[in-house]
N, C-alpha and C positions, 0 to 999 in steps of 0.2 A: 473485133472486127467492124468497121464501121459500115451500118446499113444505108443503105442509098435507095430505098424502097420508102416512098413517102405514104404508102397507104398506111404501113403499120407503125403511124406516128410515135404509139405511145411507148414502141421499143427502142426508138431511135435513143442514142447518147447524144441530147442536144447542147453537147456544149464541145463533145467531139467533131458534131457534124461543123460547129463554128470555130474549130482550132483553139478550144479553151480548156483544153482536159487538164492543164495543170494549175486552170485554179478553180474551175467548179464553181460551188458556192459562194468562192470568194471573188468571184467575176464582178467586178463595177457595170453599173450599166452604159458609161462611158467604155470599156473594153466591147461588150456584148455587140454598141454600135458600130464601134471599128472594124469590129471582127465581121459584123455584117456586112459593112462594105466592101470588104477585102473580098468578099467570098461573093458578091454579087458582081463585081466588075470581072471576077473569074470564070463562073461561071453561069452568068446569065445567056438564056437561048440566044438572044442577037449576038453577044458575044463568042460564044461558039461556033455560030453558024458565020462570024466574021473570019474566023480561023480555019473555017473549015471541016469543023469538027461534026460528027454523025451521033454522041452523045444526047439521048434524049434528055428532058429536063425534069428527070425522078430528082437526083441529088438537088438541081434547085426548087426544088417544090419542097425539099427537106430543109435545105436553108432557111426558105421562109417561116415554114412550120417551127422550126429551131426559135427562131429569133421572134414568133410570135409568140411561143411559150415562155421564153427567158425573159421578153420586155414587159409580161404583165406581173406584176407583183405575187399575185393572189395563184397564178396558176405555176410560175416558177416554184413556189413556196412548196406544192404540193408536188412536182416535180422533185425539188433538191430532199422531200421528205421520205421517198423510196429510192433514193440516187444511189447504191450498192458502190458504186465507182468511188464515192468519195469518202467510204467504210473506212476503217485503216482495223486491219485483221488483230485479232488477240494476239498477243505474243504466248508461245506454247512455256510450261512450267521452265521444260529443259532450255530453253531459250533463255528466260528470265535468269535465273540461276547462275546460267554461266556468261550473263551479260549483262547490259548497265540497264538496271531496273526501271528508272527516271527515263532516259533514254527512248526505249522500247513502251513504255507505256504513258507519257506525255501525248505525242500525237493519239492514241487511241481515244484518249479522254476531249483532246483537242477535238477531233471529229465529234464524237458523240455530242459534245457541248453546245455545236451550231442548232441540236434541236431543242434547248434549256429556256422556258419561257421567261428565266430570271437570269439576266446579265447583268455584270460580267462574271463569265464560270471561272470559278477558285481554278488554281493550277496545282497541279500536280506535287510540285516542289522537289526538294533535292534531301541528301542525307542532313544537311543543316537545319532544315523546318521544324518550328517548333511542334510540340506536343498540341498544342492548341491551334493553328492551323492544319496539322495534318488531321485531327477530329474534325474539324469543322471541314475540310475537304470531302469526307467518307461520308459525313453526316448530309452534308447536301447534293452528293450522288443517291445515297440510301431513300431520300427523299425526293428525288429528281423529278421534277415538272415538264414535260416533254409538249411539244404543240406539236411532235412530229405527228399528219393524219396520211391514211392513205386513199384517197379519193384518186387519185393519179390513175392506181391499179383498177379501179370500178370498170364492172362491166358497160360497155354503152347503154344508156338507156334509150327506146324509141321517142321519139320526141311528137307522134302522131295520136290523134286521139281512136285512130281505128283500132290501135294497140295499147291503148291504156289500160287493159289488166296484165298485158303483159311488162308495162310500165312500171308499175306498183311491183310486182314479181320482182321485176331484177333489182329496184332499188331497195326494197326489202333485202334482196339476197346480198347486195353492196354494204349495205348496213352491217350486216352481220358478218361480212367477212373482213369490214374494216375494224371490228370490235374484236375479232379473234387476233387480228394482226395487233391493234394494241395491245392485247392482252400477252403475245408470245413476245413483243417486242419489250415491254416491260420487265419480262420474264428474262428474257437474255442480256439486259443490261442490268438486273439483278444480279445473275449470274456473273456476268463481265466484273461488277464492282467485287465479287466476293473473291474472285480469284483473285484480284488488284489485292486484295485487303493481306489474303493469305500470302502472300510473296510478298507483301512489303515488309523490309527488314526494320522499318522505324518502329510498327504496331510491336514487332517483338522488342525491339530495345526498351520501349516504353513502358510495358509490361515487366520487362526483366526491371526495369529503374522502378516501379511500384512497388515490385514482389522486395526488393532489396528496401524500400523506403520502406514498406511495412516489416520486413522484419527487422530493420534497424529500430523502426518504433515499439515492435515487442521487446527489442533486447532494452531499449532505452526504458520502458515502462519497467520489464525487470528487475534491472537495474535498480531503477528510483525505487520500487517497493522494496528491494532488499536495502537498499540504504536505509529508507525510512524504519524499518524492520529494526535492522543494524541500530539504528539511534533511538529507537522505541525500548530498545533492549537494552542498551546502554543505559538510557536516560532512569531506565525501571530500576538497574543494577546501581547508578548513582544513585538512585534517591531510596534504595533499601539499605545502601551503604551508609548513607547519611544516618537516617534512621536509626540505625543498629549503633553506629558512633555517636548519636544524639542519644539514644538509649543509656548508652554504655556511659556517656559523659553524665545525664541523670542519675544515674546508676553510683557512680564514682561520689557526685555531690551530695546524692542523699545518705550514701553512706558516708562521706568526709563532715555532712552536716549531722551526721547523728551521732559521728564520735566526737564532733567539736558539741555538741549540745551534751552527749552524754562527758565528754570533758568538763565543760562548764558547769553540769550537775554535779561534778566530782568535788569539783573546786569549790563549789558554793558549800556543799555538803562539809568540806575540810574547812573551809574559813569561818560556817557557821561552829563548829567544833572548837576551831581557834577563839572565837568570840567567847563560847561557854566556858572554855578553860580560863579565858582573861579572867571574866569575871568569878571563877573560881578562884583563880592567883590571887584577885582581889578582895578576896575573905568575904564576897557576896557583899560589896560594899558595905560592911559591917563596919562601924568606927570608934564603937565602944570598945573595952577590953573585955575579955574572956572569950567562951565558944560565940559561935553565930546562934541564936534561934534558927530554928527550924521556918520558923514563920519569915527571917529575914531571908533565909535560902528561898523557900519558894517566891516570895515577891520580885526577888533581883532575877530569880532563873523564869517568872512571868515576865517581868519587862523586857529580859532580853529577847525571849520569845517575839515578844510583840515588835520589840526592834529588827531583829532577821524576817519577820512576816511580812515586814513593809519596805525595807532597805532594796535595791537593785542588785544586782551581782555583781556590778563595775563598781558604784559606793561601797557594797561588802568587801572587795577583793580592796579598795582603796583603803579602809575601815584596817582592815586586818594587816594590810602593808602600816599603817599608821602606828599600832598594837606592837608591832615587832621592831620597832626603832626603839633605840637604848632610853631615847629621852621620855616614853612611855611607860618606861618599868614603874611597879608600883600601884601600890591600891589605889589613890588619891588621881593618877594621871590615867589607869586606865577608866576609874570611875568618870574623870572629865573627857576624856577623849569619846566616850559612851554617849555620856550626858551632850556632849556637841553635836551627835551624830542623829539623838532624840529631837533636838532642837530644831535642825536642820528640818526634819523631816515633817514636825511639826508644822513649821513655818512656809513649807509647801503644801503643808494640807494633808498630807497621805498618812497622818498619825495623829490622831486625839492626844491631848492632855489626860484625857481621865484612862486611857491603855496606859499608864505607862506609871508609877509611883515610886519606887525607890529611883528613877534615872530621870526626875525632874529637877531643873536647876533651882 
């Protein structure tokens, strides 16, 4: 209800007095001036008297006081600081859950934003707002820096020296009252922001997305760990398989080499017997008639053994092959073949002339 008593001017709704209720703190200086002129033209005592009105000048004084307050930036700011008519009531949880969160809460934060020292104040946004924008919005409000003061509600301070003690008492009382109201207002705003945060579906959506991302990351890490473990196990298995195959191949090669060596050794032994038998068949290289003297046998066998000690297995095989041919049959031919081999070994430095006697050319 519009108060028309100018004495209690602090309780007056100055915007309502001037007909600016719908604008309030948003009213411009020009709007205030026009509203004042309009009200003065209608309620000035002279105007009222001219039309025969018996109304006293109390409301006119309210108009003047309202204009005086709203035209002074400092006093208007003090009044706006406690102007409850400009506040927007916080929606209930029931209304919020059944209605549009952004439509219901945006006016609340817009009204509270007028007290911010930092301008512009971030908007509440909508369900399309990014996570960064939403987080920035609530960070702003949780760290809200308000210029709001409560001087306008101060108890009047005596301005005469006669009551200076009373003045100091009232000033101290006003300071304490302001601090208390400031603390209560900070707590009220924090509670309001907490309520909005708890009802904001975007926060739940972001948290759910984070949980899903964390879950996906854990699954990806587990899958990667499993893949690495399987790859390592497979690599180890392949390594062990390759090692086993290599060992098996080496074993087979060793066995083959052993058999080859044994075969070569056997062949060499056989070939040596062939050469010795050839010497025997060649009558131990005895060219005179009659029985072969024992000394000749020993000399021939010694020479053959000396030859066999120096000849390579391959050359020995070639020699045996040569001795097996038909054109090398007979004592002289066998002797000639052996002597040729002795000469070759001697020329290659593998056999000295002193090591053989009966097979020297």
